[in-house]
C-alpha positions as CSV (number, residue, x, y, z in Angstrom):
1,X,-86.6,-68.7,18.9
2,X,-87.0,-67.5,22.5
3,X,-83.4,-68.0,23.3
4,X,-82.1,-65.0,21.0
5,X,-84.3,-62.3,22.8
6,X,-83.3,-63.5,26.2
7,X,-79.7,-63.4,25.2
8,X,-80.0,-60.0,23.7
9,X,-81.9,-58.8,26.9
10,X,-79.0,-60.2,28.9
11,X,-76.5,-58.4,26.9
12,X,-78.2,-55.1,27.2
13,X,-78.7,-55.5,30.9
14,X,-75.0,-56.3,31.5
15,X,-74.0,-53.3,29.5
16,X,-76.2,-51.1,31.4
17,X,-74.8,-52.4,34.5
18,X,-71.3,-51.6,33.4
19,X,-72.3,-48.1,32.4
20,X,-74.0,-47.6,35.9
21,X,-70.6,-48.4,37.6
22,X,-68.8,-45.7,35.8
23,X,-65.6,-44.1,37.3
24,X,-66.0,-41.5,39.9
25,X,-66.2,-37.7,38.7
26,X,-63.0,-36.0,39.5
27,X,-63.3,-32.7,41.3
28,X,-60.6,-30.4,42.8
29,X,-61.5,-28.5,45.9
30,X,-59.3,-25.6,47.0
31,X,-58.7,-24.6,50.6
32,X,-56.5,-22.0,52.0
33,X,-56.1,-23.1,55.6
34,X,-55.4,-26.5,57.2
35,X,-57.3,-25.2,60.3
36,X,-60.7,-25.6,61.6
37,X,-62.2,-23.6,58.7
38,X,-61.4,-26.5,56.4
39,X,-62.1,-29.4,58.7
40,X,-65.5,-30.4,57.0
41,X,-63.3,-31.2,53.9
42,X,-61.1,-33.5,55.6
43,X,-63.8,-35.2,57.5
44,X,-65.7,-35.8,54.2
45,X,-62.6,-37.1,52.7
46,X,-61.6,-39.4,55.7
47,X,-65.1,-40.8,56.2
48,X,-65.3,-41.4,52.4
49,X,-68.4,-39.1,51.9
50,X,-66.9,-37.9,48.5
51,X,-66.7,-41.6,47.5
52,X,-70.2,-42.2,48.5
53,X,-71.4,-39.6,46.2
54,X,-69.3,-41.0,43.3
55,X,-66.8,-38.1,43.5
56,X,-63.0,-38.5,43.2
57,X,-62.2,-35.3,45.3
58,X,-58.7,-33.9,45.2
59,X,-58.0,-31.4,48.1
60,X,-55.7,-28.6,47.1
61,X,-54.0,-26.1,49.5
62,X,-53.7,-22.7,47.9
63,X,-54.1,-19.1,48.7
64,X,-57.6,-17.7,48.3
65,X,-56.6,-15.3,45.4
66,X,-54.8,-18.1,43.5
67,X,-58.0,-20.2,44.1
68,X,-60.2,-17.6,42.5
69,X,-57.9,-17.5,39.5
70,X,-58.0,-21.3,39.3
71,X,-61.7,-21.4,39.6
72,X,-62.2,-18.8,36.8
73,X,-59.9,-20.8,34.6
74,X,-61.5,-24.1,35.5
75,X,-58.5,-25.7,37.2
76,X,-60.6,-25.8,40.4
77,X,-64.0,-26.9,40.7
78,X,-64.9,-25.7,44.3
79,X,-63.5,-22.9,46.2
80,X,-63.2,-23.0,49.9
81,X,-62.7,-19.4,50.5
82,X,-66.2,-18.0,50.5
83,X,-65.3,-14.5,51.7
84,X,-62.9,-14.0,48.8
85,X,-65.0,-15.6,46.3
86,X,-68.0,-13.3,47.2
87,X,-65.7,-10.2,47.0
88,X,-64.5,-11.4,43.7
89,X,-68.0,-12.0,42.3
90,X,-69.0,-8.3,43.5
91,X,-66.2,-7.2,41.2
92,X,-67.5,-9.2,38.3
93,X,-65.7,-12.7,38.4
94,X,-67.8,-15.3,36.8
95,X,-68.2,-17.6,39.8
96,X,-71.3,-18.7,41.8
97,X,-71.9,-19.4,45.3
98,X,-73.9,-22.6,45.6
99,X,-73.5,-23.5,49.2
100,X,-72.1,-22.0,52.3
101,X,-71.1,-24.0,55.5
102,X,-70.8,-21.7,58.4
103,X,-70.3,-22.8,62.0
104,X,-71.2,-19.2,63.1
105,X,-74.7,-17.8,63.8
106,X,-77.2,-18.3,60.9
107,X,-77.4,-14.4,60.6
108,X,-73.9,-14.4,59.2
109,X,-75.4,-14.8,55.7
110,X,-78.8,-13.3,55.6
111,X,-81.2,-14.2,52.7
112,X,-80.8,-12.4,49.5
113,X,-84.4,-11.0,49.8
114,X,-83.1,-8.7,52.4
115,X,-81.2,-6.9,49.8
116,X,-84.0,-6.6,47.2
117,X,-84.8,-3.0,46.6
118,X,-88.5,-3.8,45.8
């Protein structure tokens, strides 16, 4: 009688392991320039950082305006042109800034608390 529960447990564990090894999530990342402003994306791709995070990242070169349109429509998951994205958000675009990588001084993007009227 003990063999059946052990077999059932082995089947459940093997199915759980198969689910844990699911395919990487596909994301599309836009960038507008192949220069230094986008180097972090290429380093992450070449060093396989995306794969380490279970992401199948596709880097897509396009203008900032086209990337914003693609982001709003859901064709692009991540926008590399932060300045254009912020200006679009200020005009009402349904986008969110989650993270900013800036090689410049840390005062380039001061905390939002500085803008609070209270």
